[in-house]
C-alpha positions in Angstrom: 128.5 -96.0 -98.6 128.4 -93.3 -101.4 130.8 -93.7 -104.4 134.4 -92.6 -103.6 133.4 -92.3 -99.8 136.2 -94.6 -98.7 138.6 -92.9 -101.1 137.9 -89.5 -99.5 138.6 -90.7 -96.0 141.8 -89.3 -94.2 144.8 -91.7 -94.7 143.5 -93.0 -98.1 146.0 -90.8 -100.1 149.1 -93.0 -100.4 150.5 -92.3 -103.8 152.8 -94.6 -105.7 155.1 -92.3 -107.7 155.7 -95.0 -110.3 152.1 -95.8 -110.9 151.8 -94.4 -114.4 149.3 -92.1 -116.2 146.2 -94.1 -115.3 146.9 -93.8 -111.6 147.5 -90.0 -111.9 144.2 -89.5 -113.8 142.3 -91.7 -111.2 143.8 -89.6 -108.4 142.9 -86.3 -110.1 139.3 -87.4 -110.6 139.0 -88.7 -107.0 140.3 -85.4 -105.6 137.9 -83.4 -107.7 134.9 -85.6 -106.4 136.2 -85.2 -102.8 136.4 -81.4 -103.1 132.9 -81.2 -104.7 131.4 -83.3 -101.9 133.2 -81.2 -99.2 131.9 -78.0 -100.9 128.4 -79.2 -100.9 128.6 -80.3 -97.2 129.9 -76.9 -96.3 127.1 -75.1 -98.2 124.5 -77.2 -96.3 126.0 -76.6 -92.9 127.3 -73.0 -93.2 125.2 -70.3 -91.4 124.1 -67.2 -93.2 127.0 -64.8 -93.7 126.9 -61.4 -91.8 126.9 -58.1 -93.6 130.5 -57.7 -94.6 132.5 -55.6 -94.7 131.3 -53.2 -92.0 130.6 -49.4 -92.2 130.0 -46.4 -90.0 127.7 -43.5 -91.0 126.1 -40.4 -89.5 125.5 -36.7 -89.8 127.6 -33.7 -88.6 125.8 -30.5 -87.5 126.7 -27.3 -85.7 125.3 -26.7 -82.2 122.2 -25.0 -83.7 121.4 -28.2 -85.7 122.5 -26.9 -89.2 124.2 -29.5 -91.4 127.9 -29.0 -91.9 129.3 -29.8 -95.3 133.0 -30.5 -96.1 133.9 -31.8 -92.6 136.7 -34.4 -92.7 135.9 -37.6 -90.8 138.9 -39.8 -89.9 138.4 -43.3 -88.5 141.1 -45.4 -86.8 140.9 -49.0 -85.6 142.2 -49.4 -82.0 145.4 -51.5 -81.7 145.8 -51.4 -85.5 149.2 -51.1 -87.3 147.6 -48.9 -90.0 148.3 -45.3 -88.9 146.6 -43.8 -91.9 143.1 -45.3 -91.1 140.1 -44.4 -93.2 138.7 -41.0 -94.2 135.5 -39.5 -95.5 134.0 -36.0 -96.0 130.4 -34.8 -95.2 128.2 -33.9 -98.1 125.8 -30.9 -98.5 123.5 -32.6 -95.9 126.3 -33.1 -93.4 126.1 -36.9 -94.0 129.1 -39.2 -94.2 129.8 -42.9 -94.6 133.0 -44.9 -94.1 132.9 -48.3 -95.6 135.1 -51.4 -96.2 135.8 -51.6 -92.4 137.2 -54.9 -91.0 136.0 -56.0 -87.6 137.3 -53.9 -84.8 136.7 -50.9 -82.4 137.0 -47.5 -84.1 137.6 -43.9 -83.1 136.2 -41.0 -85.1 137.7 -37.5 -85.4 135.7 -34.6 -87.0 137.8 -31.8 -88.4 136.9 -28.6 -90.2 139.7 -27.7 -92.6 138.6 -24.1 -92.6 139.0 -24.2 -88.8 135.8 -22.3 -88.2 134.5 -25.2 -86.0 136.5 -27.0 -83.3 138.0 -30.4 -83.9 136.2 -33.1 -81.8 136.4 -36.9 -81.4 133.2 -39.0 -81.4 131.6 -38.5 -78.0 132.1 -34.8 -78.0 135.6 -34.6 -76.5 138.8 -33.0 -77.7 141.3 -35.8 -76.6 141.5 -39.2 -78.2 141.9 -41.1 -74.9 138.5 -39.7 -73.8 136.7 -40.6 -77.1 133.9 -43.2 -77.4 134.8 -46.1 -79.5 132.4 -47.7 -82.1 132.4 -51.5 -82.4 132.1 -52.8 -86.0 131.7 -56.6 -86.7 130.7 -56.9 -90.3 127.6 -54.7 -89.8 126.5 -51.2 -90.9 126.7 -48.9 -87.9 124.4 -45.9 -88.4 123.5 -42.8 -86.4 127.1 -42.0 -85.4 126.2 -38.3 -85.4 128.3 -35.4 -84.0 127.7 -31.7 -83.3 130.6 -29.3 -83.5 130.9 -26.1 -81.5 132.5 -22.9 -82.9 136.3 -23.0 -82.7 138.4 -20.6 -80.7 141.6 -18.8 -81.7 144.9 -18.1 -80.0 147.3 -15.7 -81.8 150.5 -13.8 -81.3 154.0 -13.1 -82.6 157.4 -14.6 -82.2 160.5 -12.4 -82.3 164.2 -12.4 -81.2 166.0 -10.2 -78.8 168.1 -7.7 -80.8 171.7 -8.5 -81.4 172.9 -5.5 -79.5 171.1 -6.9 -76.4 172.7 -10.4 -76.8 170.1 -12.0 -79.2 169.6 -11.8 -82.9 170.7 -15.4 -83.6 167.4 -16.8 -84.6 165.8 -17.4 -88.0 162.2 -16.7 -88.9 161.7 -20.3 -90.2 162.9 -22.1 -87.1 159.9 -21.6 -84.8 158.0 -24.7 -83.7 154.9 -24.0 -81.6 153.5 -26.6 -79.2 150.0 -26.1 -77.9 149.0 -27.9 -74.7 145.5 -28.3 -73.2 144.8 -29.1 -69.6 143.4 -32.6 -69.0 140.8 -33.5 -66.4 143.7 -34.7 -64.1 145.4 -31.3 -64.3 148.2 -32.6 -66.6 149.1 -31.0 -69.9 148.4 -32.7 -73.1 149.9 -31.6 -76.5 147.1 -31.0 -78.9 148.8 -29.1 -81.7 152.3 -28.9 -83.3 152.9 -26.2 -85.8 155.7 -24.5 -87.6 155.3 -20.8 -87.8 156.9 -17.5 -88.9 156.9 -14.2 -87.0 153.1 -14.2 -86.6 151.0 -17.2 -85.7 147.3 -18.0 -85.4 146.0 -21.3 -83.9 142.4 -21.8 -84.9 139.6 -24.4 -84.5 140.3 -24.8 -80.8 137.8 -26.4 -78.3 137.0 -24.3 -75.3 139.3 -25.0 -72.4 142.6 -24.0 -70.7 145.7 -23.9 -72.8 149.5 -23.1 -72.6 151.9 -22.4 -75.5 155.6 -23.1 -75.9 158.1 -22.4 -78.6 161.2 -24.5 -79.7 163.9 -22.8 -81.8 167.6 -23.2 -82.6 170.0 -25.3 -80.6 172.1 -25.0 -77.4 175.7 -26.0 -77.2 174.9 -29.6 -76.3 172.5 -30.1 -79.2 169.3 -29.6 -77.1 166.7 -27.3 -78.7 166.1 -23.9 -77.2 162.8 -23.7 -75.5 160.5 -21.1 -74.0 156.9 -21.1 -72.8 154.5 -18.1 -72.5 154.9 -15.9 -70.6 158.8 -15.8 -70.5 159.4 -19.0 -68.6 161.2 -22.2 -69.4 159.0 -25.0 -68.3 155.4 -25.9 -69.1 154.7 -26.1 -65.4 155.5 -22.4 -64.9 153.6 -21.2 -68.0 150.6 -18.9 -68.0 147.1 -20.3 -68.4 145.2 -19.1 -71.6 141.4 -19.5 -70.9 139.5 -19.9 -74.2 135.7 -19.6 -74.2 133.6 -21.3 -76.8 134.4 -19.6 -80.1 136.5 -17.1 -78.2 139.7 -15.3 -79.2 142.9 -14.9 -77.2 145.4 -12.5 -78.7 148.9 -11.0 -78.0 150.4 -14.3 -76.8 153.8 -12.9 -77.8 157.3 -14.4 -77.4 160.7 -12.5 -77.4 163.3 -15.2 -77.7 166.9 -15.3 -76.5 166.1 -12.9 -73.7 166.8 -15.6 -71.2 163.2 -16.0 -70.1 163.3 -17.1 -66.5 166.5 -19.1 -67.1 169.6 -18.8 -64.8 173.0 -17.5 -65.8 176.4 -17.4 -64.1 180.0 -16.6 -64.9 183.5 -16.6 -63.2 187.2 -16.2 -63.7 189.8 -19.0 -63.7 193.3 -18.1 -62.4 196.5 -19.8 -61.4 196.8 -20.5 -57.6 200.6 -20.0 -58.0 200.7 -16.3 -59.2 197.0 -15.3 -59.7 197.4 -14.9 -63.5 194.4 -15.5 -65.7 194.3 -18.9 -67.4 193.0 -19.0 -71.0 191.7 -22.0 -72.8 190.6 -23.9 -69.7 187.7 -26.2 -70.5 184.6 -25.6 -68.3 181.8 -28.2 -68.1 178.4 -27.7 -66.6 177.4 -31.1 -65.1 173.8 -32.1 -64.3 172.9 -35.2 -62.2 169.3 -35.7 -63.3 166.9 -36.8 -60.5 168.5 -35.7 -57.3 169.5 -39.0 -55.7 172.8 -40.0 -54.1 173.4 -42.7 -56.7 172.9 -40.4 -59.7 175.9 -39.8 -62.0 176.9 -36.3 -63.3 176.4 -35.7 -67.0 177.9 -33.0 -69.1 175.3 -30.6 -70.5 177.2 -27.5 -71.5 180.8 -26.8 -72.4 182.8 -23.6 -72.9 186.4 -22.3 -72.5 187.9 -19.4 -70.8 188.9 -16.4 -72.8 192.2 -14.5 -72.7 191.0 -12.9 -69.4 190.2 -16.3 -67.9 186.5 -15.5 -68.1 183.8 -18.1 -68.7 180.1 -17.6 -69.0 176.9 -19.7 -69.2 173.5 -18.3 -70.1 170.0 -19.8 -70.5 170.4 -22.5 -67.9 167.1 -24.2 -66.8 166.5 -24.1 -63.1 168.1 -27.3 -61.6 171.0 -28.6 -59.6 174.4 -28.5 -61.3 178.1 -28.5 -60.6 181.2 -27.3 -62.5 184.3 -29.0 -63.8 187.5 -27.2 -64.8 190.0 -29.1 -67.1 193.4 -28.1 -68.3 194.0 -30.3 -71.3 197.7 -29.4 -71.3 197.9 -30.9 -67.7 199.9 -28.0 -66.4 197.2 -27.5 -63.8 195.2 -30.0 -61.7 191.6 -30.6 -62.9 189.1 -29.5 -60.3 185.4 -29.6 -59.6 183.4 -27.0 -57.8 184.4 -26.1 -55.1 188.2 -26.8 -54.8 187.9 -30.6 -55.0 189.6 -33.2 -57.2 186.9 -35.8 -57.5 183.3 -35.6 -58.8 182.3 -37.6 -55.7 183.3 -34.6 -53.6 181.8 -31.9 -55.9 179.6 -29.2 -54.3 176.1 -29.0 -55.9 175.2 -25.7 -57.3 171.4 -24.9 -57.1 170.1 -22.5 -59.8 166.7 -21.0 -59.4 164.5 -19.1 -61.8 166.1 -15.9 -63.0 169.2 -16.4 -60.9 172.3 -14.6 -62.0 175.7 -15.1 -60.4 179.1 -13.7 -61.5 181.2 -14.9 -58.5 182.0 -18.5 -59.4 185.7 -18.0 -59.6 188.3 -20.7 -59.2 192.1 -20.9 -58.8 193.8 -24.0 -60.3 196.7 -25.7 -58.6 200.0 -26.3 -60.5 200.1 -30.0 -61.3 202.7 -32.7 -60.2 203.5 -35.9 -62.1 204.8 -39.4 -61.6 206.7 -41.5 -64.2 208.3 -44.9 -64.3 208.5 -48.3 -66.0 206.3 -51.4 -65.5 207.7 -54.9 -66.0 206.7 -58.5 -65.4 208.9 -60.4 -63.1 211.8 -61.8 -65.2 209.9 -61.1 -68.5 210.2 -57.4 -69.4 207.2 -55.1 -70.1 203.8 -56.6 -70.5 201.8 -55.8 -73.7 199.4 -53.7 -71.7 198.9 -52.6 -68.1 196.9 -49.9 -66.2 198.8 -47.8 -63.7 196.7 -46.0 -61.1 197.6 -43.4 -58.4 195.2 -43.1 -55.5 195.3 -40.2 -53.1 193.7 -40.5 -49.7 194.9 -37.4 -48.0 193.4 -33.9 -47.7 191.9 -31.9 -49.3 190.0 -34.8 -51.0 190.2 -38.3 -52.2 191.3 -38.6 -55.8 192.1 -41.4 -58.4 194.1 -41.1 -61.6 195.1 -43.7 -64.1 197.0 -44.2 -67.4 198.0 -47.1 -69.7 201.6 -48.0 -70.2 203.5 -47.8 -73.5 203.2 -51.4 -74.8 206.7 -51.3 -76.3 208.7 -49.9 -73.4 206.5 -50.3 -70.4 206.9 -46.6 -69.6 204.1 -44.6 -68.1 203.5 -40.9 -67.1 200.7 -39.7 -64.8 200.2 -36.0 -65.3 197.9 -33.4 -63.7 198.3 -34.7 -60.1 197.7 -32.4 -57.1 200.1 -32.3 -54.1 199.5 -35.2 -51.7 200.4 -38.7 -50.7 199.8 -41.4 -53.2 199.7 -45.2 -53.5 200.8 -46.4 -56.9 199.6 -49.7 -58.4 199.8 -51.5 -61.7 197.3 -54.2 -62.8 196.9 -56.6 -65.8 193.8 -58.7 -66.4 194.5 -62.1 -68.0 192.3 -64.9 -69.5 190.4 -67.0 -67.0 190.1 -64.2 -64.4 193.8 -64.2 -63.5 195.7 -61.0 -62.7 199.2 -59.7 -62.6 199.5 -57.1 -59.8 202.2 -54.9 -58.4 202.8 -51.8 -56.2 205.5 -49.3 -56.1 207.7 -50.6 -53.4 206.4 -54.1 -53.1 204.1 -57.0 -54.2 201.1 -56.1 -52.1 199.4 -53.1 -50.6 201.0 -53.8 -47.3 204.4 -53.6 -48.9 203.7 -50.5 -51.0 205.8 -47.4 -50.5 203.8 -44.1 -50.3 204.8 -41.3 -52.7 204.6 -37.7 -51.4 204.2 -35.1 -54.1 204.8 -31.4 -53.5 203.5 -28.5 -55.7 204.7 -28.9 -59.3 207.0 -31.8 -58.5 208.0 -34.6 -60.9 208.6 -38.0 -59.3 210.7 -40.2 -61.6 211.9 -43.8 -61.2 208.5 -45.0 -59.8 209.0 -48.5 -61.3 206.6 -51.4 -60.6 207.2 -55.2 -61.0 204.1 -57.3 -61.8 203.7 -60.7 -60.1 200.8 -63.3 -60.2 198.0 -62.2 -57.9 195.6 -65.1 -57.5 197.7 -68.1 -58.4 201.1 -69.4 -57.1 202.4 -69.1 -60.7 201.1 -68.3 -64.1 201.6 -70.2 -67.4 203.5 -72.9 -65.6 201.0 -75.7 -66.1 201.5 -78.4 -68.7 200.0 -81.6 -70.0 201.9 -84.5 -71.6 201.3 -88.1 -72.7 201.9 -90.8 -75.3 199.9 -91.8 -78.3 199.9 -95.4 -79.4 198.0 -97.8 -81.7 198.0 -101.5 -81.2 200.6 -101.0 -78.5 203.1 -99.2 -80.8 203.9 -95.5 -80.6 202.5 -93.3 -83.4 204.5 -90.3 -84.6 203.1 -87.2 -86.3 199.7 -87.2 -84.5 198.3 -83.7 -84.0 197.3 -83.2 -80.4 194.9 -80.2 -80.1 194.2 -78.5 -76.8 190.6 -77.1 -76.5 189.1 -75.0 -73.8 186.5 -76.3 -71.3 183.8 -75.6 -74.0 185.0 -78.2 -76.4 182.8 -76.8 -79.2 185.2 -73.7 -79.4 188.3 -73.7 -81.6 191.5 -75.2 -80.2 193.8 -73.0 -78.2 197.0 -74.6 -79.4 198.3 -77.9 -80.9 201.5 -79.9 -81.2 202.6 -83.2 -82.8 203.8 -86.4 -81.3 207.5 -87.3 -81.7 209.0 -90.6 -82.9 208.2 -92.2 -79.6 204.6 -91.0 -79.7 205.1 -88.4 -76.9 203.9 -84.9 -76.8 203.9 -81.9 -74.3 201.8 -78.8 -74.2 203.0 -76.1 -71.8 202.4 -72.5 -70.7 198.9 -73.3 -69.3 196.9 -71.5 -66.7 195.0 -73.4 -64.1 191.9 -74.4 -66.1 189.9 -77.3 -67.5 191.0 -78.4 -71.0 190.1 -81.1 -73.5 192.4 -83.0 -75.8 191.7 -84.1 -79.4 194.0 -86.5 -81.3 194.0 -86.2 -85.1 195.9 -88.2 -87.7 196.8 -86.0 -90.7 197.4 -89.1 -92.8 193.8 -90.2 -92.1 194.9 -93.7 -91.1 193.6 -93.6 -87.6 190.3 -92.3 -86.3 190.1 -89.0 -84.5 189.8 -89.5 -80.7 189.1 -87.4 -77.6 190.9 -87.9 -74.3 190.9 -90.5 -72.9 189.2 -92.9 -75.4 186.2 -90.9 -76.6 184.8 -91.3 -80.1 182.8 -88.0 -80.0 183.3 -84.6 -78.3 180.4 -85.5 -75.9 182.4 -88.5 -74.6 185.5 -86.5 -73.8 186.8 -86.0 -70.3 188.5 -82.8 -69.1 192.1 -82.5 -68.1 192.4 -80.4 -65.0 195.5 -78.1 -64.4 195.8 -77.1 -60.8 198.6 -75.2 -59.0 200.7 -74.8 -62.2 201.4 -78.6 -62.2 202.1 -80.9 -65.1 199.7 -83.7 -66.1 202.0 -86.5 -67.3 199.6 -89.4 -68.2 197.2 -88.0 -70.8 197.7 -90.9 -73.1 195.6 -92.0 -76.1 195.2 -95.3 -77.9 194.1 -94.9 -81.5 192.2 -97.3 -83.8 192.1 -97.6 -87.5 189.6 -95.3 -89.0 187.5 -95.0 -92.1 186.1 -92.3 -94.4 183.3 -91.1 -96.6 183.7 -89.3 -99.9 181.4 -88.0 -102.6 180.2 -85.0 -104.7 177.3 -82.6 -104.4 175.8 -81.5 -107.8 172.8 -79.9 -109.4 170.3 -82.1 -111.2 172.1 -81.3 -114.5 175.4 -82.4 -113.0 176.8 -78.9 -112.3 179.1 -79.1 -109.2 177.9 -77.2 -106.1 180.8 -75.6 -104.0 180.4 -74.4 -100.4 177.7 -76.9 -99.4 178.0 -77.9 -95.8 178.2 -81.7 -95.2 176.8 -82.7 -91.8 177.7 -86.0 -90.3 175.4 -87.9 -87.9 176.4 -90.9 -85.9 174.7 -93.7 -84.0 177.8 -95.1 -82.5 176.9 -97.4 -79.6 173.3 -97.8 -78.5 174.4 -99.6 -75.3 177.2 -97.2 -74.5 178.0 -93.5 -75.0 175.3 -92.5 -77.5 171.6 -91.9 -76.9 169.2 -93.9 -79.1 169.0 -91.0 -81.6 171.1 -89.8 -84.5 173.6 -87.3 -83.1 175.3 -84.5 -85.0 179.0 -85.3 -84.9 180.2 -81.6 -85.0 182.8 -82.1 -87.7 181.0 -80.8 -90.8 183.0 -80.3 -94.0 182.4 -78.0 -97.0 182.4 -79.0 -100.7 185.2 -77.6 -102.8 185.0 -76.0 -106.3 184.3 -79.4 -107.9 181.5 -80.2 -105.4 183.7 -82.8 -103.7 183.8 -83.5 -100.0 185.7 -86.0 -97.8 185.2 -87.1 -94.2 188.1 -88.9 -92.7 189.2 -90.1 -89.3 185.9 -91.8 -88.6 185.5 -94.6 -86.1 184.1 -97.8 -87.4 180.3 -97.3 -87.0 177.1 -96.5 -88.8 176.7 -92.9 -90.0 174.3 -90.8 -92.0 175.0 -87.5 -93.8 173.0 -84.4 -94.7 173.7 -81.4 -96.9 172.9 -77.8 -96.1 173.3 -74.7 -98.3 174.3 -71.7 -96.0 172.8 -69.3 -98.6 169.4 -71.1 -98.5 169.3 -71.3 -102.3 169.0 -75.1 -102.3 166.9 -77.2 -99.9 168.3 -79.2 -97.0 168.6 -82.8 -98.0 169.9 -86.1 -96.4 171.5 -88.9 -98.3 169.0 -91.6 -99.3 166.0 -89.7 -97.6 164.4 -88.3 -100.8 162.9 -84.9 -100.0 162.6 -85.5 -96.2 165.1 -83.1 -94.5 165.8 -85.3 -91.6 168.7 -87.7 -90.8 166.1 -90.1 -89.2 165.0 -91.1 -92.7 168.5 -91.1 -94.3 170.4 -94.2 -95.6 172.8 -96.0 -93.3 176.5 -95.7 -94.2 178.5 -98.6 -92.7 182.1 -97.4 -92.2 184.7 -100.2 -91.6 188.2 -99.9 -90.2 190.7 -99.0 -92.9 188.0 -98.4 -95.6 186.6 -95.4 -97.3 183.1 -95.3 -98.8 183.1 -93.5 -102.2 180.6 -92.1 -104.6 178.2 -91.0 -101.7 176.8 -88.3 -104.0 173.9 -86.0 -103.5 172.0 -84.0 -106.1 170.3 -80.7 -105.0 168.0 -78.5 -106.9 164.3 -77.5 -107.4 161.9 -80.3 -106.3 159.6 -81.7 -109.0 156.0 -80.7 -107.9 152.8 -82.5 -109.1 149.7 -80.4 -109.0 146.2 -82.1 -108.8 142.9 -80.4 -109.9 141.8 -77.9 -107.3 138.4 -76.3 -106.9 137.7 -73.1 -105.0 134.4 -71.6 -104.1 
């Protein structure tokens, strides 16, 4: 066996930290020999390295074969997060080379900055998804040549409709041109995006079929104004521009704000009572998106009626809409087109290209109202409740709702149309419980219908709330007695936790002189009980006799009944105290102290160290104290929530695992002290290291 061979085997590096300088020197020399042997072995076994890194080169010419100088060549690696890629420029001979390429598949684009020649991707296509990729794997790829045809041109002007004709709102710097080219599958693919002034010129275009659109300014809802050539709204209706190789298409001109092929409509809003014009009525144009029965209406455009009750909408794309009329003062009933209260009953309004309608008039009905007070049976007003009025009579179904005043329980439903109503109040409580009431009774069958006439105010519509899905609410209770060695214990904190015992307690109380307690006002739920001695004499327990949260059993409240035998028997407890400091003795506050227990291998605990879920935090002096512990074996670890200092466990050295920590034997009535931990930068030992 060669010298040091056994020393270099895996598993031979067991270091005694107390071995002294001679051991450290021996280890350093041994590691150096191992690294040299490994390097030699790798050199003998390693295959010849490939050419690395890779490159792509070629020549760019025109269609007649003449070399093209100054052509910009861009390379992108497919599925790469580097959007900038690589770039080169052809020399006087049309040659280019792109080097330092990692392994991958690349796309090339050839662009003439003078725009005399068309922009192409490698493979002679104008779209990247049709381009031919070039695989590079540490080798020099040559012969990636490309011929460029003469580029075509599309030009025109952009102007606005004069102000006298309803336009003149644009700005010469706001035009964004979008050029689309027809793909092989007859779809339109955007190939250029440009910002232009009044005159534009799109050069260096490949022969093909194009369409041009302009974006400018904004509509009332924040959407950009949009028009495509020739005077249409959508790309689907635009005019084809057929560009021959090196050809020119001129006079692709836009006049904006002339409405293009958009629709427009208007109308007058009046009072159904006397026919007078209503000013300030809010009018919404609603759009439902894809025309399906389950689609929701969305507000696209908003305006208000003028002093003559007139409203007007221009520049609406062809689609299906409806209208909504809202009186924010609630003197009149809100309506949707056509004479309906609910959006569910709205009549769709189909607008086609160039449609113009001025007959969408509406008469609003004078509103009625209902008011009253909501109270909980024998308790006064709730802190919140929703009152709703549902109308099921002609002309249409409607639903209105309002929240009560939390101080008085008063409510007022405004803007109601004439009709017959069912009035209901509802409160959602914790645990899925509800308080429910109707005007006239406790259920829908007992409810009294309310009939409203035009402009009527119905007062005194009071509602009493009662439990809906339980015989009674907040009537459950749990009680019991806490003892130790058969004698009652006073002053024990009894905490009530939800079914998820890991969550904070809902409420707590203390035992009296006879050790008794009662917790009332409970809903029908599952609860857990925890018993804590504030004097730290007795160990913290969980009902019925659990030592950990995992061993707790739930107390079940059903039908508002009282559990009377939730007793606990406490045992003397112990504790653990100590400090957490830096290596120089500086105290560390706000360090989390995590307790792990191995309570009873044959009983409630699994044969692993379990986190006890009662971590403490060190104070300003770095001190911590864990009390109320059952007599058992524990281990503790220390965690910095700021991640400045490493996670450490008591007695485990630098191993951040309770499995390797030191056992702490806690006895009844005793507290372990000076269980201190030092945190700080670990001392690192560096051995010689050889790199090739």
